[in-house]
C-alpha positions in Angstrom: -10.3 -18.6 -9.3 -7.4 -17.2 -11.4 -5.1 -16.9 -8.4 -5.9 -20.5 -7.3 -5.2 -21.7 -10.9 -1.8 -19.9 -10.8 -1.0 -21.4 -7.4 -2.0 -24.9 -8.7 0.3 -24.5 -11.8 3.2 -23.3 -9.7 2.8 -26.2 -7.2 2.6 -28.6 -10.1 5.8 -27.0 -11.4 7.5 -27.8 -8.0 6.3 -31.4 -8.2 7.6 -31.9 -11.8 10.9 -30.3 -11.0 11.5 -32.4 -7.9 10.6 -35.6 -9.6 12.8 -34.9 -12.6 15.8 -33.8 -10.6 15.7 -36.2 -7.7 13.5 -39.2 -8.7 11.1 -41.2 -6.6 13.3 -41.4 -3.5 13.9 -37.6 -3.4 10.2 -36.9 -4.0 9.3 -39.3 -1.2 11.6 -37.5 1.3 10.1 -34.1 0.2 6.6 -35.6 0.7 7.4 -36.6 4.3 8.9 -33.1 5.0 5.9 -31.3 3.6 3.5 -33.6 5.5 5.5 -33.0 8.7 5.3 -29.2 8.1 1.6 -29.4 7.5 1.0 -31.2 10.7 3.2 -28.8 12.7 1.3 -25.8 11.1 -2.0 -27.1 12.4 -0.6 -26.9 16.0 0.9 -23.5 15.3 -2.4 -22.2 13.9 -4.0 -22.5 17.3 -2.4 -19.1 18.0 -1.6 -17.9 14.5 -4.7 -18.9 12.5 -8.3 -17.9 12.5 -8.2 -17.0 16.2 -6.0 -14.0 15.2 -8.5 -12.9 12.5 -11.4 -13.3 15.0 -9.8 -11.2 17.8 -8.1 -8.7 15.4 -10.6 -5.9 16.4 -11.3 -7.2 19.9 -7.8 -7.4 21.4 -4.6 -5.4 20.7 -2.5 -6.5 17.8 0.6 -6.4 20.0 -1.0 -8.9 22.4 -1.8 -11.2 19.5 1.7 -10.7 18.1 3.4 -11.7 21.3 1.3 -14.8 21.8 1.6 -15.9 18.1 5.4 -15.4 17.9 6.1 -17.1 21.2 3.8 -20.1 20.3 5.4 -20.4 16.8 8.9 -20.8 18.3 7.6 -23.2 21.0 5.9 -25.4 18.4 9.0 -25.3 16.1 11.3 -26.2 18.9 9.1 -29.1 20.1 8.9 -30.4 16.5 12.7 -30.3 16.0 13.2 -32.1 19.4 10.9 -34.8 18.3 12.9 -35.3 15.1 16.1 -35.4 17.1 14.6 -38.1 19.4 13.6 -40.3 16.5 17.0 -40.0 14.8 16.3 -37.5 12.0 19.2 -35.2 13.0 19.8 -33.7 9.5 16.1 -32.8 9.1 15.6 -31.2 12.6 17.2 -27.8 11.7 15.2 -27.5 8.5 11.9 -28.3 10.3 12.7 -25.8 13.0 13.4 -23.0 10.6 10.5 -23.7 8.2 8.0 -24.3 11.0 8.9 -21.1 12.9 8.8 -19.0 9.7 5.5 -20.5 8.6 4.0 -19.7 11.9 5.0 -16.1 11.7 3.8 -15.8 8.1 0.4 -17.4 9.1 0.1 -14.8 11.9 0.6 -12.0 9.4 -1.8 -13.5 6.9 -4.4 -13.7 9.7 -3.8 -10.0 10.4 -4.4 -9.2 6.8 -7.7 -11.2 6.8 -8.8 -9.6 10.1 -8.0 -6.2 8.7 -9.9 -6.9 5.5 -6.8 -6.7 3.4 -7.6 -9.8 1.3 -5.4 -8.6 -1.5 -2.4 -8.8 0.8 -3.3 -12.3 1.8 -3.6 -13.3 -1.9 -0.2 -11.8 -2.7 1.5 -13.9 0.0 -0.4 -17.0 -0.9 0.6 -16.6 -4.6 4.2 -15.8 -3.6 4.7 -19.0 -1.6 5.0 -21.5 -4.5 6.6 -19.0 -6.9 9.4 -18.1 -4.4 9.9 -21.8 -3.5 10.3 -22.7 -7.2 12.8 -19.9 -7.7 14.8 -20.4 -4.6 14.9 -24.2 -5.1 16.3 -23.7 -8.7 18.9 -21.2 -7.5 20.1 -23.6 -4.8 20.2 -26.5 -7.3 22.2 -24.3 -9.8 24.7 -23.2 -7.1 25.0 -26.5 -5.2 23.8 -29.4 -7.3 25.7 -31.8 -5.1 23.2 -31.2 -2.3 20.6 -33.2 -4.2 17.0 -33.0 -2.8 18.3 -31.0 0.2 18.2 -28.0 -2.3 14.4 -28.2 -1.7 14.8 -27.7 2.0 17.3 -24.8 1.7 15.0 -23.3 -1.0 12.0 -23.7 1.3 13.7 -21.9 4.2 15.0 -19.1 2.0 11.6 -18.5 0.3 9.8 -18.4 3.7 12.3 -15.8 5.0 11.7 -13.6 1.9 7.9 -14.0 2.4 8.2 -12.9 6.0 10.1 -9.8 4.9 7.3 -9.0 2.4 4.7 -9.6 5.2 6.5 -7.0 7.3 6.4 -4.5 4.4 2.7 -5.0 3.8 2.0 -4.8 7.5 3.7 -1.4 7.7 1.4 -0.2 4.9 -1.5 -1.1 7.2 0.2 1.1 9.8 0.2 -1.7 12.3 3.0 -1.3 14.9 3.8 -4.5 16.9 5.2 -4.3 20.4 6.0 -7.0 23.0 2.9 -7.3 25.2 2.4 -10.6 27.0 -1.2 -11.0 28.3 -2.4 -14.3 29.9 -6.0 -13.4 29.4 -5.4 -12.9 25.7 -3.5 -16.2 25.5 -6.4 -18.1 27.1 -8.9 -16.6 24.7 -6.8 -17.4 21.7 -6.2 -21.0 22.9 -9.9 -21.5 23.7 -10.9 -20.4 20.2 -8.0 -21.8 18.3 -7.9 -25.5 19.5 -11.6 -26.0 18.7 -11.2 -24.7 15.1 -8.0 -26.7 14.5 -9.1 -30.1 16.0 -11.1 -31.1 13.0 -8.3 -30.0 10.7 -5.8 -32.2 12.6 -8.1 -35.2 12.4 -8.6 -34.5 8.7 -4.9 -34.2 8.2 -4.3 -37.8 9.5 -7.1 -39.0 7.3 -5.3 -37.6 4.2 -1.7 -38.2 5.2 -1.5 -41.2 7.6 -0.9 -43.4 4.5 2.3 -41.4 3.8 3.9 -42.4 7.0 2.7 -46.0 7.0 3.8 -46.5 3.3 7.2 -44.9 4.1 7.7 -47.2 7.1 6.6 -50.5 5.4 7.7 -50.0 1.8 10.1 -47.1 1.5 10.6 -43.6 0.1 10.5 -44.5 -3.6 7.0 -45.9 -3.3 5.9 -43.0 -1.3 7.3 -40.6 -3.9 5.2 -42.3 -6.7 2.1 -42.4 -4.4 2.5 -38.8 -3.3 2.5 -37.6 -7.0 -0.7 -39.4 -7.6 -2.3 -37.9 -4.5 -1.2 -34.4 -5.5 -2.8 -34.8 -8.9 -6.0 -36.2 -7.3 -6.2 -33.3 -4.8 -5.6 -30.8 -7.6 -8.8 -32.0 -9.2 -10.7 -30.6 -6.2 -9.7 -27.0 -7.0 -12.9 -26.6 -9.0 -15.2 -27.8 -6.3 -13.3 -25.8 -3.6 -13.9 -22.6 -5.6 -17.5 -23.5 -6.0 -17.8 -24.4 -2.3 -16.5 -20.9 -1.3 -19.3 -19.3 -3.3 -21.8 -21.7 -1.8 -20.4 -21.0 1.7 -21.0 -17.3 1.3 -24.6 -17.9 0.1 -25.4 -20.2 3.0 -24.1 -17.7 5.4 -26.5 -15.1 4.0 -29.5 -17.4 3.6 -29.0 -19.6 6.7 -30.2 -23.2 7.0 -33.2 -22.9 4.6 -34.8 -25.1 2.1 -33.3 -22.9 -0.7 -29.7 -23.2 0.7 -30.0 -27.0 1.0 -31.3 -27.2 -2.6 -28.5 -25.1 -3.9 -26.0 -27.2 -1.9 -27.2 -30.4 -3.6 -27.1 -28.8 -7.1 -23.6 -27.6 -6.6 -22.5 -30.9 -5.2 -23.8 -32.7 -8.3 -22.1 -30.2 -10.6 -18.9 -30.6 -8.7 -19.2 -34.4 -9.1 -19.8 -34.1 -12.8 -16.8 -31.8 -13.5 -14.5 -33.9 -11.3 -15.6 -37.1 -13.2 -14.6 -35.6 -16.5 -11.2 -34.6 -15.1 -10.6 -38.0 -13.6 -11.6 -39.7 -16.9 -9.1 -37.6 -18.9 -6.2 -38.3 -16.5 -6.9 -42.0 -16.3 -7.0 -42.4 -20.1 -3.5 -40.9 -20.3 -0.9 -43.6 -21.0 1.9 -44.4 -18.5 4.4 -43.1 -21.1 2.9 -39.6 -20.5 3.6 -39.7 -16.8 7.1 -41.1 -17.4 7.8 -38.2 -19.7 6.4 -35.5 -17.3 7.7 -36.8 -14.0 10.5 -39.3 -14.9 11.0 -43.0 -15.7 10.0 -44.1 -12.1 6.6 -42.6 -12.3 4.8 -44.7 -14.9 2.5 -46.1 -12.2 1.0 -42.7 -11.4 -2.0 -43.3 -13.7 -2.8 -46.6 -11.8 -2.7 -44.6 -8.5 -5.2 -42.1 -10.0 -7.4 -45.0 -11.2 -7.5 -46.6 -7.8 -8.1 -43.3 -6.1 -10.9 -42.2 -8.5 -13.9 -43.5 -6.6 -12.7 -41.6 -3.5 -11.8 -38.5 -5.6 -15.4 -38.3 -6.9 -16.8 -39.0 -3.4 -14.9 -36.0 -2.0 -15.8 -33.8 -4.9 -19.4 -34.3 -3.8 -18.9 -34.2 -0.1 -16.6 -31.2 0.0 -19.6 -29.1 -0.8 -21.6 -30.6 2.0 -18.7 -30.0 4.3 -18.8 -26.2 3.6 -22.5 -26.3 4.2 -22.0 -27.5 7.7 -19.3 -24.9 8.3 -21.6 -22.1 7.1 -24.4 -23.1 9.5 -21.8 -23.5 12.3 -22.3 -27.2 12.9 -18.6 -27.8 13.4 -19.3 -30.9 15.6 -20.4 -32.7 12.4 -17.0 -32.2 10.9 -15.2 -33.3 14.1 -17.3 -36.5 14.4 -16.9 -37.2 10.7 -13.1 -36.9 10.9 -12.9 -38.9 14.1 -15.0 -41.8 12.6 -12.9 -41.8 9.4 -9.6 -41.8 11.3 -10.5 -45.0 13.1 -11.1 -46.8 9.7 -8.0 -45.1 8.1 -5.7 -46.3 10.9 -7.0 -49.9 10.9 -7.0 -50.2 7.1 -3.5 -48.7 6.8 -2.0 -51.3 9.1 -3.8 -54.1 7.2 -3.7 -53.1 3.5 -0.4 -51.2 3.1 2.0 -53.9 4.3 0.1 -56.4 2.1 -0.6 -54.5 -1.1 2.0 -51.6 -0.8 1.1 -48.6 -3.1 -2.2 -50.3 -4.2 -3.0 -50.7 -0.5 -2.3 -47.0 0.2 -4.7 -46.2 -2.7 -7.4 -48.5 -1.2 -7.0 -46.9 2.2 -7.3 -43.3 0.9 -10.3 -44.3 -1.3 -12.0 -45.9 1.6 -11.3 -42.8 3.8 -12.8 -40.5 1.2 -15.9 -42.7 0.7 -16.6 -43.1 4.4 -16.2 -39.3 4.9 -18.7 -38.7 2.1 -21.2 -41.3 3.5 -21.1 -39.8 7.0 -21.6 -36.2 5.7 -24.4 -37.3 3.4 -26.1 -39.1 6.2 -25.9 -36.0 8.4 -27.1 -33.8 5.6 -30.1 -36.0 4.8 -31.1 -36.4 8.5 -30.7 -32.6 9.0 -32.9 -32.1 5.9 -35.5 -34.5 7.1 -35.6 -32.9 10.6 -35.8 -29.4 9.1 -38.6 -30.4 6.7 -40.7 -31.9 9.5 -40.5 -28.5 11.3 -41.3 -26.6 8.1 
């Protein structure tokens, strides 16, 4: 919980600094860049994510290393080519460098998890926002004329430093990596990886599709304001995510029992109550507060939080249910839920955002969160009902 709180504060510092230095337009460009990287990372994680942790003791680390590093560069190259094709020539090199480095870091983190070195994983996770903040400040101090491009240079430099630290920590584990291409290993990684990342990809679009639609129809400035509101909203979930991890561990031990379902409901209600208090405090803050913290262009942030609040509370409740289904290995529930929500998110985005702009984006996200919660709750209640008839 402490490390997550520190990460949250550091990420919040990055947001405040970028809004103060480069305003709504700069923040909007950074939001698109971060969203692009998040999507690319999902594809990279097919070979660099949980599949590496799963096969750590089953396949040779050199085989995993070869597959992961090759795939990282393939995905980064493909992403850069897509940006070149759509005319984003200045962003393509930054995306290539950042995507490749993030893939390599993800592989090392997966090795740390697979090798039960959770402390190493925590170090890297905590370093990421800290180094980004430091490198971004250094770039701005040396080359202020670059504007918000200092963020992209700072991102690349911080990722490179993190990769060097990963190499140092890996040596402490006495892991030696050699080039060892193995088709059988690649097939196993792909077979495991794409299934685990499919739900994540669908969920990404449910969370971030509004960014792209708002950017296309309204512009980067509006996206910058909206993205700050979404960042604050998602920060509220840190409490229920921490609670969910404890609940996830308990459900793994207890299995799908009456006791585990009862505890899930109790934790979901506690999460809802804590999140409601947080939302109320933020919504009651005046617009002058947000202008002071983020800059003159961000007075509308409290309205964004207000419009998102029903969805924030719905997700605070349903995130706990989501972890319950993960723990009992009902991953199909998460895939179906994300697919259903994506259909509504896509349709509502094209209808509401051109008409209502930022308010429309808030309505879409809120609807997405609410539908997600309803689908999960429906599955949970039906599962409970079926289970009780057998008990």
